[in-house]
N, C-alpha and C positions, 0 to 999 in steps of 0.2 A: 404492208398495206393492208387493210381488214376490207377486203371486196364482198360482196352481197352474202357468200358461201359464210362469212363469219359473222354477218350483224348477229344473228339468230342466236348464240353464246351470250353475248355483252345483253341484248334484249331481254334473253331468259333468264340472265342472274339479278337483273335488276326487276323483274316479274314473279321472283318469285313469291313464297308465302301465299301458295292458293294463288287466286287470280285477284287477290287484293290490291296487290303493286299496281298492275294494269288499271285496276278501277278507277283510283284515287289521282294518278296521272291521267288519264283519260279524263275525267272529268274536273282537274283541278283550272281555277281562270288564269294559273301562272302556267307558260311556252315552256316546257323542257325538251332539251334535247342531247342528246350522247352523240361526241364527237371521237373519234378512232386518232390513233395518237399521229396517225397522219393526213389529221384533218378533212376528215370524209364524214360528212351528217351519214351516222346509225341508227338514229331516230328522232322524231318530233311528234310531241304531246297532241292533241285537237286542239289546244289552245294558240299555239302555235298557226297550224293549219290555215284555224279560219285568220286568224289576225291578220296574217299576210296572204291569206285568200287563192292559195296553193290548191289546185283541182286534184293532183292524184302527188303526193310524196314522194310515194314509194319510186317514182322515177329519181327524186333526187339522191334515193339512198345509195352509199356506196362515191357518191360522187362528193367534189370540194366544197366545204363550208369555208366561208359565207357563200351566200346565194349569188348570183350573176347577175340580178338585178338590182341589189344593193348599190350604196353611193362607193366611189372609189375612196373614201374618205373613211367610210365605216367598216369596208373591206380590210384595209389597211392597220385600222387600231383593232380590230376583232382580231387579225393574223397576228400580230406581234404582241396580245394578251395570250393567245393559245400557246405562243412558241414560249411564255414568259414562264405561263404555268408548269408546260411540257418539262422545263429547263429547271424549274428551280424547286417547283410541288408547291408552290403558293398559290393560295387562294385568292382572285382578283376579282374587286369591284368596279364595273366600269358604266358611263353613260354614253349613249351613241344612237346617232339617226339611222334610220331604215328606210326600206320603200317596200310598199305592196306589190305585187304583180298587176296593178293596175294604176303605180306610178305615185300614189299616197305614203308623203311622208309622215313617217310614225317615229316615236320615240321610246327606246327602253333601259331600262337597269338590268342590268346582267351579272351573276354571279359565275363566275368559273371556278369549279371545283375540280381537282385532280381524283381518281376514286383508284385504288390500290387490288390487287388479289390477296389472296391471305398469305403468300410470300412476299408482303410487301413492294410488289411492281407495280409500278402504274399501269392500270389496266385500260381505262380513257378518262374523257374528259367532258363532265355534265354540266351545263351551258342550261343554268334559271332566268327567265327573264321575266322580266315584267315590263307592262304596256303602259307606261305613264306619258300619254301622248295626252290623256284629258289634265294633266296637274300641268306639264308644259303650256297649253293652252291656255289654263286656269291662272298660271303665272304672269301670261303676257296679261289677261283679264285682271290680275291683282296690280300690275302696274301700271293699270291706265288708271284703277281708281285711286292706286296713293296720289297718283298723279291729281286727279279729281279734287281728293282733301287736301291736297296741298295748295290747289284753287280755293279750296274752302277755306282755308287755315289763313289765307291772302284777305280772302273776304271778310273775315273775321280781325283783320287786322284794321281792314277799314272801316269795321262795326265800332274797334276801339276808337279810332277817330270822330266816326260820327258822333259817339256814345260822347266824347266829350266836349264836339260843340254843338249835342243839344242839351250836355249840360249847362252849358252856357249862356245857349238860348232862355235853356230853365230859369235862369239867376236873372235873367235879362225881363224873361216874362214875370215872375217875379213881383218884381221892380216896378213891372208895368199896373200889375196887379193890382199892387197896393195903391196906385196910384188911381184908375181907373174901374178896379177888379175886374177885369179882363184878361188874354193870354195864355195864364196859366194851364187852364183844363187841357187849351188847347195844343202848348207846348209837351204836355204830361201823355195827351194823346198820341201824340206825333212819335214821342221816343219808345212808349210801349208799344204801337205797330212797327217799327222798326225791328225793335228786338224783336218781337213774334213771329217777322219774316225772317230773321237771320237763324233764329232758333228750329225752326221748321226743314229751314236747307239741312241743318249739320244734322237733325234727327234722321235726316231723309238720307243723307251719305253715310253715316253710322250704321242705319238699317244695311245697307248695299254691302255693306263691307261686312258685316256679321252675315246674310246670307251669302257672300264668296265665302265666308270661314267655313260655313256648319258645308257648301259643295266640297270643297277643298276635302275634309273632316270625311265625308259620305264615302268619296269618290273612290280614297286611298285605302282607307281601313280594310277592304274587302280583298284584293290582292295583298295584302301586308299578312293576312290571314292563312291565305293559300298557301304564303311562302313560309309561315311559322308549320304549320300543320305537314305541310311537308317534308321538311329539315325531321319535324316528331317521328314521321312514319319513316322516315329513311336512316334515322338513328335505331328504332324500335325495332324493323326487320333487319337490319344489319349489322347489328350492336357487335354477333360474338364474331364478325369476319373483319370488322373495320379496324386499324391500325391507330396510335395514336393520333399521327396528322391527321388521318378524317374525321376523328372525333372532335380534333380542336378546330378544323376545319367549319364543321359543322353549328360548334359552338359561336364562333366567328359569324356565322353568320343570322343565329339567333340575337345575337346581340346587335347587330347591327338593324336587324328587323324591330326590335325592343325600344334602340333609339328613334325611330322612325314614327315611331307608334308616340312617343314623349314629345318628338316634336309637332306631331298633328294636333297634339291635346294641349299641346303647349300655345299654340297658334288658336285656338278654338278658345280657350279661358282668356286669350289677350282680347279676342274683340267680344267677348261678354262683361268686361269688368264694369262697365256703365249699365249692366242691366241688372246687375242685384240692387236690392230694396237698399234706398236711402235713407231709411228711417236708422237714424242717430239714435244710441245708447248709451247709460256710462258703462264704459269698458274698462277692465282691472288690467293693466297694460304687465301686471308682475303676472297674473292669472296667464293671461294668454301667452308670454312668453314659455311658463311652466308647459304650459299644455303645447305650444311647438318643438318645443326640446323633446318632449315624452313621443315626439312621432318621429325623430331620428333614432338609428341605431350607432348608438354614440360610441367607439371602438375605446377600451379602456387606455390607449395612450393618450386620449383627448380630451381635457378639463375646460369643462365648461361652467362657467361664470356670469351671474347675474349680482352684479357689484353692489345694489342697494335697491329700496324698495322702488318700482317704478308708479308713475302715478296715476290717479283716474281720469280717462278722457271723454267727453260723447265722441263716437265716432262709429262706424258701422266694423261691426265685429267680425265679418271675413276681410274686409279690406285688413285692417291690422295683421290677421293668422297670414295672410298673403305675402306680406310685405315683410313682417318676421319670417320667415318659413321660406324664402327665398335667398334674404342675406345669411341667414343663418347656414342654408345649405350650402352657400357660395363660400363661406368661411370654412366648413368644413372640408368640400371637395379641392380646395384648392392648399391646404396646409401640407408641406412635405417637412415638418418637424418631424424629430423622434415622441418629442411630446408638445402636442399640439396646445395653445390654450387660447379660448373665445373668451369674450367678455362682454355683456351685454349691461347697458347703464342708460341713464338719462340727466340731460342738465337742461336747467330753467334757464332761458335767456328771458332777455325783458320783449321779445317779439313772439316768444311762444316755445314749444318743448322742442330739443334735440336730442331725438334718443341716437344712439350708438350700437355699432358692431364692429369689436376692435378683435382681430385675429393675431399669430406670429409666424403666418404662413409665407409662399412664397411673395408676397408684396407683388406691386401692377406698379409700370413705367407712367412717369406723368402722360408722356404724349397719347397714350391708351384712356386716360381718365374718362372722356365722353366718351370714345365708345363703346366703354363695356356696358353703357344704359342704350344702346339702338338694338331693337328686337333684330336675330338672327347673327348679332358679333358675338365672337368670341374669340378667346386670345391664344388659344393651343388649337391645335388642327384635331380634326374627330378621330383618328387613330390615338392622340393623346392625351382624351379625356371625352366622356361622354356629355357633355352639353352641347343642350341645344340653342342657347343662346338667346333665351325667352325669358328667363326669371328674372333677371334684373331689370329688362326693359316693364315687366308687369310689377314691377315696385317702383318704378320712378313713374308708371301712368297714373296709379294709386296717389303716390303722392301730389302727384300734379294736382290730382282732382280737388285736394284739401289746400291748393294753393300753396304748397309747399315743396321745400327744395330738397333735391339728394346731393350727395357729394361722398369724394373719394380724398382720403389722406393717406401717401401708402408712398415706400422705398421696397425697390427689389432687396430682397433678402432678409426684410426688416419688418415684414407683417401688412395691412393694412386696417384701415379704420374707415367705415361708411358710418355715414351719418345723414337721417332724414329730420326734417322739422314739419311740426302742426303749427301753422301759426296760432294764437290766441284770438284774434280779431275773426278770423275762418271760422273756427268753433263757436264763436259769439254769434256770429252770424246767422249759422247751421240751428243753433239752439234758439234762437230769434225767430225762425221760420218753422217752428215745430208747434 
């Protein structure tokens, strides 16, 4: 067991490279802890001391971790994770609740990483924790906001009924107007007033959702940058003494941070879809497809084909780029064949254009066809794929703006075809309003 006399060598090894290590640990917004192999606390950075409101952390050095004031469930989970790291040498990511010394509930995302000596012997366990309390609180607010939006959608369903009734009233008013020259203006004013009221309600709900997405993005990026910088410094200062396992652990940590950044950006982009310019222009979908394909680093084993000339349509340029980018990215990411094939094309139907992106990848079971278009929904665990579950949701939302539909045809092992339609009448309606 490491006592206070043995604490200094561990801390001094971490704080090497002059005094630089101590400075970035103490100034980092991330709580960093050193736990010896008997699960006693040997060091805690300033962020953790301040977050847990500990007066004198030195009184906790050499004593069991987690702290006595943590809830039993959190202590049990942390001890199990420490034992797993010690036994297997794996890096573990875990989320758990904790309480500060005043009894306030906190949430933390922690990464437990084993650190080895030059001889390859496990020396201690480094625990890096990010306070996610604000994010948890924001998630609660987001659920409430989603509930409000659902209620707003219900109101819009009622609006559709009202519009139908108003249309019927308008027809009757027109008939009366032909007889008496009255009534049409009043019915039209009533309809306009109802549409304006419901439009104001929807804009307010969308603005609140965008503000919430911005708050989430702003609050989470700072601690993530701290983790990324910390891992870079750890590697830079200790690369000569790190073994292969420790390097792999640091790379895993950075990959998780990168994925979280992508998730935050995806949420922010999803909330801003309807903020982009609604100015329509003639878009050559063939040029858009080529530009989007050139955005990707296509492997030699992947053959991407634009089957025939795609149409020129009036649309918002960034919308079409985002739809193709997300669908092509999905086709590349989930192709498990030695020779991958992706085909991009378009069919002219009686009601509109039907674009498609076809691949020979792993395929999707029919029971998941609806799920893949819902935000945050993925068919593989985060350990198996780096998907955030937002790309297809963005594509779906954009297609809905054009009153189009997006659908899948797929069989497991035989690949998938994603179709999305742009109705002619929707396009004509947009052109007539410009």
